[in-house]
C-alpha positions in Angstrom: -58.3 23.3 -15.8 -60.2 21.5 -13.1 -61.5 17.9 -13.7 -65.0 19.2 -13.5 -64.4 21.9 -16.1 -62.6 19.4 -18.4 -65.5 16.9 -18.0 -68.0 19.6 -18.9 -66.2 20.3 -22.1 -65.9 16.7 -23.1 -68.9 15.4 -25.1 -70.8 12.7 -23.3 -70.9 9.2 -24.7 -74.6 9.6 -25.4 -74.1 12.8 -27.4 -71.2 11.2 -29.4 -73.3 8.1 -30.1 -76.3 10.3 -31.2 -74.3 12.4 -33.5 -72.4 9.4 -34.9 -75.7 7.6 -35.6 -77.3 10.6 -37.1 -74.3 11.3 -39.3 -74.3 7.8 -40.7 -78.0 7.7 -41.4 -78.3 11.3 -42.7 -75.5 10.8 -45.1 -76.6 7.4 -46.4 -80.3 7.9 -46.5 -81.1 11.7 -46.4 -82.3 13.9 -43.6 -86.0 14.4 -44.0 -86.6 10.6 -44.4 -85.1 9.9 -41.0 -87.1 10.5 -37.8 -86.0 11.0 -34.3 -87.3 7.6 -33.2 -85.0 5.9 -35.7 -82.0 7.8 -34.5 -82.7 7.3 -30.8 -83.4 3.6 -31.3 -80.1 3.0 -33.3 -78.1 5.1 -30.8 -79.7 3.2 -27.9 -80.8 6.3 -26.1 -84.1 7.8 -25.0 -85.8 10.8 -26.5 -85.2 12.6 -23.2 -81.5 12.0 -23.6 -81.5 13.3 -27.2 -83.3 16.5 -26.0 -80.8 17.0 -23.2 -78.1 17.3 -25.9 -79.9 18.8 -28.9 -82.9 21.2 -29.0 -84.5 19.1 -31.7 -83.8 17.4 -35.0 -82.8 20.7 -36.7 -80.1 21.2 -34.0 -78.9 17.6 -34.6 -78.7 18.3 -38.4 -76.7 21.5 -37.7 -74.3 19.5 -35.5 -73.9 16.9 -38.3 -73.0 19.7 -40.8 -70.7 21.4 -38.3 -68.9 18.1 -37.8 -68.6 17.6 -41.6 -67.4 21.2 -42.0 -64.6 20.7 -39.4 -63.6 17.4 -41.0 -63.2 19.0 -44.4 -61.3 21.9 -43.0 -58.9 19.5 -41.3 -58.6 17.5 -44.5 -57.7 20.6 -46.5 -55.3 21.8 -43.9 -53.6 18.3 -43.9 -53.4 18.3 -47.7 -51.8 21.8 -47.8 -49.4 21.3 -44.8 -45.9 20.4 -45.9 -46.5 21.1 -49.6 -44.2 23.9 -50.5 -45.7 25.3 -53.8 -49.1 26.8 -54.1 -49.7 24.7 -57.3 -48.8 21.6 -55.3 -51.2 22.6 -52.6 -54.0 23.0 -55.2 -53.2 19.5 -56.4 -53.1 18.1 -52.9 -56.6 19.5 -52.1 -57.9 18.0 -55.4 -56.4 14.7 -54.4 -58.2 14.9 -51.1 -61.5 15.3 -52.9 -60.6 12.3 -55.1 -59.8 10.2 -52.0 -63.4 10.9 -50.8 -64.9 10.0 -54.1 -63.1 6.7 -54.1 -63.9 5.9 -50.5 -66.3 3.0 -49.6 -69.9 4.2 -49.0 -69.4 7.5 -50.9 -72.8 9.2 -51.4 -71.8 12.6 -52.7 -71.3 15.9 -50.9 -73.0 16.0 -47.5 -73.6 19.8 -48.0 -75.1 19.6 -51.5 -77.3 16.7 -50.3 -78.4 18.8 -47.3 -79.2 22.0 -49.3 -81.3 20.0 -51.7 -83.6 19.2 -48.7 -83.5 22.7 -47.3 -84.0 25.1 -50.3 -85.2 28.1 -48.2 -82.2 30.5 -48.1 -83.3 31.8 -44.7 -83.2 28.3 -43.1 -80.3 27.7 -40.7 -79.3 24.5 -42.5 -79.2 26.3 -45.8 -77.1 29.1 -44.3 -74.7 26.6 -42.7 -74.2 25.0 -46.2 -73.5 28.4 -47.8 -71.1 29.3 -45.0 -69.1 26.1 -45.7 -69.1 26.7 -49.4 -68.0 30.3 -49.1 -65.1 29.1 -47.0 -64.1 26.5 -49.5 -64.4 28.9 -52.4 -62.3 31.5 -50.6 -59.7 28.9 -49.7 -59.2 27.5 -53.2 -59.3 31.0 -54.7 -56.4 32.1 -52.4 -54.4 28.9 -53.4 -55.0 29.5 -57.1 -54.1 33.2 -56.8 -50.8 32.2 -55.2 -50.2 29.6 -57.8 -50.5 32.4 -60.4 -47.9 34.2 -58.3 -50.5 36.6 -56.9 -50.6 39.0 -59.9 -54.4 39.0 -60.1 -57.1 37.4 -57.9 -58.0 34.0 -59.4 -61.7 34.4 -58.7 -62.9 32.9 -61.9 -60.6 29.9 -61.5 -61.7 29.5 -57.9 -65.4 29.4 -59.0 -64.4 27.0 -61.8 -62.7 24.6 -59.4 -65.7 24.6 -57.1 -67.9 23.7 -60.0 -65.6 21.0 -61.1 -65.6 19.6 -57.5 -69.4 19.8 -57.3 -69.7 17.9 -60.6 -67.2 15.3 -59.5 -69.0 14.8 -56.2 -72.3 14.3 -57.9 -71.0 12.0 -60.6 -68.8 10.0 -58.2 -71.7 8.1 -56.7 -73.4 7.5 -60.0 -70.5 6.5 -62.3 -67.1 4.9 -62.2 -65.3 6.8 -59.4 -61.9 6.2 -60.9 -63.0 7.7 -64.2 -64.7 10.6 -62.5 -61.6 11.2 -60.4 -59.3 11.2 -63.4 -61.6 13.7 -65.2 -61.7 16.0 -62.2 -57.9 16.0 -61.7 -57.4 16.7 -65.4 -59.7 19.7 -65.1 -57.7 21.0 -62.1 -54.5 20.7 -64.1 -56.2 22.8 -66.8 -57.0 25.5 -64.3 -53.5 25.6 -63.0 -52.2 26.0 -66.6 -54.6 28.9 -67.1 -53.5 30.8 -64.0 -49.9 30.2 -64.8 -50.1 31.3 -68.4 -52.0 34.5 -67.4 -49.0 35.3 -65.1 -46.4 34.6 -67.8 -48.3 36.4 -70.6 
């Protein structure tokens, strides 16, 4: 790869700063409440610079969600990697959720927060949220199916885990995160018992 090609594929410092600033503010304060002027001011760039990198605010929001999606996919991959059993992998993914809930500045799920502001199913932001959630549901369903030794698809258990996760993410920024985390992990253990018992029955 030539130096010019490599440079073209490397995000500019201005783009990185814009996306980092938008990510911080969108997550902490919401999307609709934050204007372009606030983002450019805090990122220390001009509007012209923003529009060189993003077609507009919607494009910036989609980049924010894409970054969040990639971060969660990497988090799940890291949780699963090196864990030999499928049940252990489910527990590792659950613990990664808990790590987020217990982290400083936790404000719930970026995707649930975003979709609350974009309720139109046809909107690109709404579709991006659904795509992320479909991936997560598919991933945990496959893990739970393997934990049950693959005798039957664990579709109901997968949906149940996603609902548990959604509830934990919503409650985690309202109540004691340690108590919420403990309740969530207890629920995941119940799902694992269910899929295992169905296999042995």
